[in-house]
N, C-alpha and C positions, 0 to 999 in steps of 0.2 A: 908627490910634489915634483917640481921641475928640477932641472939640472943646471940652471944658469945663475951666474952671480948678478949682482945689482946692475953693474955697468952693461953687461950683455943684455939684460932684460930691457933697460932703458933704450938701447940701440935697436933691439928687435922690435919693440913696440913703436918706436919712431919710424922704422921702415914699414910698419903695418898701418901707418897713417896718423899717429899722434904727432902733434906739431913740433915737439922737441924730444930729446932723449932725457926724460925726467928721471929723477932718482926716487927711491922709495921715501927718503926723508922729505923731498919736495912734496910728494903727493900726500903723505901722512900729515904734514904741516898744513897743506891746503885743505884737507878734509877736516882737520881740527879747527882751522879758522872758519870754515863754512859752518860747522856745528856751533861755534861761538856766536856767529852772526845770526843763525836761526834762533838760538836761545834768546838773544836780545831783541829780535824782531828784524828780520832781513830787510835792509833798506834800499836795495836796488830793484831792478825790474825783472820780469819773468825771463827775459832772454839771458840776462846775466846769471840768474839763479840756475837755469837749466845748464848753462855753460859750466857753472861752478860744480854742479853735481858730477860732471865727468871726472873730477879728481877721484871719486870713489870707484868709478868704472875702471880707471887705470889700475887702481889697487886690485880690483877683482881679477882683471886679466893678468896682472903681474904675479899674483899669488899662485897661479897655475904653472908658472914658468920658473920661479925662483927656487934656489936651494932650500931645503928644509930648515937649515939653521937661520937663514935670513927671515923666512916666514915666522919661525918661532920667536925671533928677536923682536919683530915689529907687531906681531899679532895682538899682544896686550894693549898697545896704544890704539890700534885700529878698532878692536872690540870695545874699548872704553868710549871712543868717539861714536861708534855705532849705537851703543846703548844710550848715550846722551842725545843722539839724533832721534832715536825712537821716542824718547821721552819728550822731546821738543816738537814733535810732529804728530800728525793725525793720519792714520791709515785710511785710504779711500780707494784702494785698488787702482790708483793712478787716474781716477776719473777727472779731477780738476786739472791736474798738471797735463794730462793727456790731451786736453783741448788745445794745448800750445806745443807739445812735444810728444811724439809717440813713445810710450814707455818701451824700453828694450825688453830683453828676455825676462821671464818671470823670476829668475833667481836674483835679479837686480832690484831688490825690495825697496831701496831708497827712492826709486822712481815712482813708487806706488804710495807715497806719503807726501803730505804738504805741511808747511809750518803751522804750528798751533797758533802762534801769534801772527796775525795777518795785518801787516802795516805797509804803508807806502804803496808804490807802484805794483809790487808783487802782490800785496794784499788785495788791492783793487782788482787786479787781473784774476786772481784765484777766486775771489768772491763772485766775479762775473761768470765764472765757470761752475759755480755752485758749491765752492768750498765753504765749510763752516769752521770758524775758529774764533779766537779771542782778539779783541783789540788791545793794544798795550795798556790802555787805561783801565781795562777790565781785570787785569791781573793783580 
């Protein structure tokens, strides 16, 4: 693992191009909120959805830089949200989402899944790209 504390990682990633010096708590909360929204049926459009997925990217990058004790403290919450995300999404190797946003590296598995519940603008966009999922009324 890395050798940096939370504040250092926030600043380092900001210097690498992230729009602000996020904290681990900020990004864990954002990831959990996104998972909540996906479970309910994400109501925004494809561009907001792909933007929202970047909170998980930040965590992925930060984990490589953070002190072990910080990673160990936050990993249970991240893993719980990851499992909920997997349950609320369908794996399609990024085919549907990839029509709108190029999937990053293969280890960023969340980019290779789409919500199981396809609703609103996001649902219409993903269905147009071949995604198969449930409508809210089918659940």
